[in-house]
PAVEX-355074 format. One record per residue (C-alpha): residue number from 1; residue in one letter; chain; x, y, z. Coordinates in steps of 0.2 Angstrom, whole numbers, plus 5000, padded with zeros to 4 digits. Layout:
pos, code, unit, px, py, pz
NUM, A, A, X, Y, Z;
...
END
This chain:
pos, code, unit, px, py, pz
1, V, A, 5000, 5000, 5000;
2, S, A, 5013, 5012, 5004;
3, A, A, 5023, 5008, 4988;
4, Q, A, 5007, 5012, 4979;
5, F, A, 5005, 5029, 4988;
6, D, A, 5024, 5032, 4984;
7, L, A, 5022, 5029, 4966;
8, G, A, 5007, 5041, 4966;
9, E, A, 5018, 5054, 4975;
10, A, A, 5032, 5050, 4962;
11, Y, A, 5020, 5054, 4947;
12, Y, A, 5012, 5069, 4955;
13, N, A, 5029, 5077, 4959;
14, G, A, 5038, 5071, 4943;
15, Q, A, 5052, 5062, 4954;
16, G, A, 5061, 5049, 4944;
17, V, A, 5046, 5049, 4932;
18, P, A, 5038, 5061, 4920;
19, K, A, 5025, 5072, 4930;
20, D, A, 5008, 5064, 4926;
21, Y, A, 4993, 5069, 4937;
22, A, A, 4981, 5056, 4930;
23, E, A, 4994, 5042, 4933;
24, A, A, 4996, 5049, 4951;
25, V, A, 4977, 5048, 4954;
26, L, A, 4978, 5030, 4948;
27, W, A, 4991, 5025, 4961;
28, Y, A, 4983, 5035, 4974;
29, R, A, 4966, 5027, 4971;
30, K, A, 4975, 5010, 4972;
31, A, A, 4982, 5014, 4989;
32, A, A, 4966, 5023, 4995;
33, D, A, 4955, 5008, 4990;
34, Q, A, 4967, 4998, 5003;
35, G, A, 4964, 5011, 5017;
36, N, A, 4979, 5023, 5015;
37, D, A, 4972, 5039, 5023;
38, A, A, 4986, 5050, 5014;
39, A, A, 4980, 5043, 4997;
40, E, A, 4962, 5047, 5002;
41, D, A, 4967, 5064, 5006;
42, N, A, 4977, 5066, 4990;
43, L, A, 4963, 5059, 4980;
44, G, A, 4951, 5072, 4988;
45, F, A, 4964, 5086, 4983;
46, A, A, 4964, 5080, 4965;
47, Y, A, 4945, 5081, 4964;
48, A, A, 4944, 5098, 4973;
49, I, A, 4956, 5107, 4960;
50, G, A, 4953, 5095, 4945;
51, Q, A, 4970, 5089, 4944;
52, G, A, 4971, 5072, 4935;
53, V, A, 4952, 5070, 4936;
54, P, A, 4938, 5081, 4932;
55, Q, A, 4935, 5095, 4946;
56, D, A, 4921, 5088, 4958;
57, D, A, 4918, 5095, 4975;
58, A, A, 4907, 5081, 4980;
59, Q, A, 4920, 5068, 4976;
60, A, A, 4933, 5078, 4985;
61, M, A, 4922, 5078, 5000;
62, L, A, 4919, 5059, 4999;
63, W, A, 4938, 5056, 4999;
64, Y, A, 4943, 5069, 5012;
65, K, A, 4929, 5062, 5024;
66, K, A, 4936, 5044, 5021;
67, A, A, 4953, 5051, 5027;
68, V, A, 4945, 5061, 5041;
69, E, A, 4938, 5044, 5048;
70, R, A, 4956, 5039, 5049;
71, N, A, 4960, 5055, 5059;
72, N, A, 4970, 5062, 5045;
73, P, A, 4972, 5081, 5051;
74, Y, A, 4977, 5086, 5033;
75, A, A, 4960, 5079, 5027;
76, E, A, 4951, 5088, 5041;
77, Y, A, 4959, 5105, 5034;
78, D, A, 4956, 5101, 5017;
79, L, A, 4937, 5097, 5020;
80, S, A, 4936, 5114, 5029;
81, T, A, 4942, 5123, 5013;
82, I, A, 4927, 5114, 5003;
83, Y, A, 4916, 5122, 5015;
84, D, A, 4924, 5139, 5015;
85, E, A, 4926, 5140, 4996;
86, S, A, 4913, 5128, 4988;
87, K, A, 4897, 5133, 4980;
88, D, A, 4892, 5114, 4979;
89, V, A, 4891, 5108, 4996;
90, P, A, 4877, 5095, 4998;
91, E, A, 4864, 5104, 5009;
92, D, A, 4861, 5089, 5020;
93, Y, A, 4880, 5083, 5022;
94, A, A, 4883, 5088, 5040;
95, E, A, 4866, 5082, 5046;
96, S, A, 4868, 5065, 5037;
97, Y, A, 4885, 5063, 5045;
98, F, A, 4881, 5068, 5063;
99, G, A, 4863, 5061, 5063;
100, K, A, 4868, 5044, 5057;
101, R, A, 4881, 5034, 5048;
102, L, A, 4885, 5043, 5032;
103, D, A, 4878, 5035, 5016;
104, W, A, 4893, 5037, 5004;
105, T, A, 4882, 5036, 4989;
106, A, A, 4872, 5051, 4995;
107, I, A, 4887, 5062, 4995;
108, K, A, 4889, 5059, 4977;
109, R, A, 4874, 5070, 4973;
110, T, A, 4878, 5088, 4973;
111, H, A, 4866, 5101, 4977;
112, P, A, 4870, 5119, 4974;
113, T, A, 4870, 5129, 4991;
114, R, A, 4879, 5143, 5000;
115, R, A, 4896, 5142, 5009;
116, D, A, 4895, 5135, 5026;
117, Y, A, 4907, 5144, 5037;
118, S, A, 4901, 5134, 5052;
119, E, A, 4907, 5119, 5044;
120, A, A, 4922, 5126, 5038;
121, Y, A, 4926, 5132, 5056;
122, F, A, 4922, 5115, 5063;
123, W, A, 4934, 5105, 5052;
124, V, A, 4948, 5118, 5052;
125, D, A, 4947, 5118, 5071;
126, I, A, 4947, 5099, 5072;
127, A, A, 4962, 5099, 5060;
128, L, A, 4972, 5112, 5071;
129, A, A, 4970, 5100, 5086;
130, G, A, 4980, 5087, 5076;
131, T, A, 4998, 5087, 5070;
132, L, A, 5001, 5098, 5055;
133, E, A, 5017, 5103, 5047;
134, P, A, 5021, 5122, 5051;
135, K, A, 5016, 5129, 5033;
136, T, A, 5000, 5120, 5033;
137, R, A, 4996, 5124, 5051;
138, K, A, 4999, 5143, 5047;
139, S, A, 4987, 5141, 5033;
140, A, A, 4974, 5133, 5043;
141, E, A, 4976, 5146, 5058;
142, A, A, 4975, 5160, 5045;
143, M, A, 4958, 5152, 5038;
144, R, A, 4951, 5149, 5055;
145, E, A, 4953, 5168, 5059;
146, S, A, 4945, 5173, 5043;
147, V, A, 4930, 5161, 5045;
148, E, A, 4928, 5166, 5063;
149, R, A, 4925, 5184, 5059;
150, R, A, 4910, 5178, 5049;
151, L, A, 4902, 5169, 5064;
152, T, A, 4893, 5175, 5079;
153, N, A, 4899, 5171, 5097;
154, D, A, 4884, 5159, 5098;
155, Q, A, 4888, 5150, 5083;
156, L, A, 4907, 5149, 5088;
157, L, A, 4902, 5142, 5106;
158, A, A, 4891, 5129, 5098;
159, I, A, 4904, 5124, 5085;
160, Q, A, 4917, 5123, 5098;
161, A, A, 4906, 5111, 5109;
162, R, A, 4902, 5100, 5094;
163, A, A, 4921, 5099, 5090;
164, T, A, 4925, 5095, 5108;
165, L, A, 4912, 5081, 5108;
166, W, A, 4918, 5075, 5091;
167, S, A, 4936, 5074, 5097;
168, E, A, 4931, 5065, 5112;
169, Q, A, 4923, 5051, 5102;
170, R, A, 4936, 5050, 5088;
171, N, A, 4948, 5035, 5087;
172, P, A, 4965, 5040, 5093;
173, A, A, 4974, 5032, 5077;
174, T, A, 4988, 5041, 5069;
175, P, A, 4988, 5047, 5051;
176, S, A, 5000, 5038, 5040;
177, R, A, 5006, 5055, 5031;
END
């Protein structure tokens, strides 16, 4: 699995092979299908920006969420950016996840809606509780500050309570990235 992920990284970065995003996605998918959280996060990123695959926020969310379930803080941060930047966040996404086990086929349907700053703040706050490289941490902190300005104190308190509860319930596994 890690060899498949490493091949994806090699094709993505053009290290020892010609840079080829489609080939990188192929290898990331092989590793992701076997549970590699970093590959799941990278697939999410590929879909989020349309690199090697058509741009698709719903697919990005699907892959980010899989990596989030494996406690990958990079995926948590990346998921927060979808909520901050996307115009295609499924309206019932948070409710379907927090109200019951998420039906992965439901997330494939994209329903145009507004940005969701509450969800963006929630996921970036969760990501910042994890271990991030300094550059990513700095970006996440800047995003949290930006999103925080768009929320009321009551919204922030509710999100922080939800994040605390979520963190207490999550599995303390370590991401493979």
